[in-house]
NUKOL-107566 format. One record per residue (C-alpha): x, y, z. Coordinates in steps of 0.001 Angstrom, whole numbers, padded with zeros to 6 digits, always signed. Example, Ala and Ser with C-alpha at 12.3 -4.5 7.8 and 13.67 -1.06 7.14 Angstrom:
REM residues 2
+012300-004500+007800+013670-001060+007140
//
This chain:
REM residues 195
+078470+172481+130791+076638+173829+127962+073168+172647+127059+072874+170227+123789+071328+172209+120511+067738+172117+120504+066679+169513+117757+064943+172206+115429+067952+174260+115111+070901+173479+112686+074391+172598+114017+077265+173823+112063+079272+170286+111513+082057+172042+109463+085656+173358+110275+087703+173008+112907+086472+171340+116301+087820+170676+119370+086738+166550+118984+088739+167009+115405+092019+167986+116786+091926+165477+119858+091507+162799+117834+094044+164018+115386+096561+164187+117957+095912+160839+120113+095921+158810+116661+099340+157477+117070+098863+156509+120822+095403+155036+120474+095899+152750+117253+092962+150735+117964+090576+153356+117179+092312+153179+113268+091100+150109+113035+089784+148856+109550+086717+146571+109197+087166+147182+105471+089347+149176+102443+088367+149816+099153+089319+151946+096363+085605+153011+095449+082416+153387+097136+080687+151054+094364+082996+148412+095832+081844+147965+099125+080429+144529+098892+076436+144339+100427+076570+140624+100728+079770+140481+102812+078204+143329+105230+075075+140958+105194+077275+138345+105926+079306+139740+109184+075902+140928+110514+075730+144487+109505+072197+145673+110108+073145+149703+109201+075256+151901+107381+076100+155551+107864+077855+157056+104660+079990+159864+104243+079087+162210+101154+082314+164265+100971+085165+162138+098947+083211+159281+099435+080098+159317+097517+081561+162236+095243+083992+165194+095063+083978+167821+097773+080643+169797+097647+079184+168573+094843+075557+168772+093991+075309+165762+091700+076039+162315+092258+077723+159730+089681+074217+157405+088907+076197+154211+089531+076828+155493+093528+073217+156655+093838+072527+153040+092674+074522+151623+094774+073095+153109+097641+069845+152073+096289+071748+148297+096440+072070+148822+100002+068887+149678+101205+067043+146605+098786+069666+144405+100547+067474+145235+103648+070384+147607+105579+069235+150337+107025+071005+153476+105734+071924+157427+106395+073837+159881+105125+076065+161412+107689+078286+164529+106520+079836+167795+108204+078847+169667+105383+075735+170802+103804+073032+168681+104070+070561+169868+100969+071945+168365+098094+071018+164681+098364+067884+164641+096395+069017+161999+094005+068932+159312+096904+065427+158367+097398+064107+157393+100947+067545+157909+102607+067598+159822+105984+070058+162544+106257+071493+162610+109615+070945+166437+110574+071547+168370+114078+073667+166058+115520+077291+166597+116903+079972+166298+114362+082201+163992+113608+084413+162425+115103+082498+163321+118431+080843+159595+119616+077636+161312+120487+077508+161934+116806+077782+158670+115568+075844+157555+118341+072497+159634+117888+072692+159146+114179+072352+155104+114689+069768+155575+117131+067820+158267+116047+068265+158066+111773+069266+154116+111680+067001+152741+114382+069284+151016+115998+070819+150265+119294+073979+148218+118386+076833+149757+117474+078503+146750+116099+075604+146210+113780+076314+149402+112355+079287+150561+109973+080407+154103+108887+081671+154145+105189+083976+157355+104393+087261+158271+103009+088543+160124+106662+090149+158282+109438+090046+161686+110992+086523+162482+110923+084722+159251+109664+086713+157092+112114+085308+158241+114494+082757+155881+114509+085598+153715+116403+084979+156112+119246+081324+154608+119125+082158+150895+118290+081108+150991+115180+083036+149278+112061+084705+151755+109843+085088+150332+106056+087962+153201+104285+087193+154842+100914+089984+156147+099157+089149+159927+099034+087717+161209+095635+089518+164225+094384+087978+167514+094439+087660+170658+095417+088989+170571+099130+091166+172970+101307+094729+172111+101869+094680+171147+105607+091500+169275+105238+093621+166915+102706+096461+167032+104994+094921+165864+107750+093350+163602+106317+096912+161967+104348+098537+162376+107587+096068+160051+109596+095456+157473+106680+098997+157096+106715+099111+156078+110560+095888+153748+110127+098293+152329+107127+101386+152007+109875+099432+149741+112051+097576+147806+110151+098888+147618+107018+097717+144381+106011+093995+146211+106021+094917+147826+103023+096105+146598+099196
//
């Protein structure tokens, strides 16, 4: 068994991983892991008051396809404002992306999850919750993202998942294809979650 990466060394989280392949293959056979707490068209439609009412204390947010298009370096002002609204409401917020982490200068006082296993690895979500949100109860945390394959891995850790329709942009064909197949699987099992 390999040792975990030291905290001061960056961990590459992009590309194909065993955890992603296994999650993709298991989706049709473990439909409960596709259950969606909420589905909205755009990130700015995530209702802050409902999160608070439902007992959510911490939010992990994907970047690519959720806050903006893939590998974008400037995010729309309304997206930045909505992240600020989450923070101002008292929620603990961190950005958890598998892509490069050096482009979030617009988000003040927001932790960027680093040096954890890549999504959808359950351990990455648990480390993000404990080390970056400073929370211990996964029932009080939700992941906001566009991809059931990666971001939806939060369900493996017992967290809630909010699905965002992906922001179109420069992404690989295989990424778009696997994301779409995972979405169709979720919609098949839980059609009531999507309008």
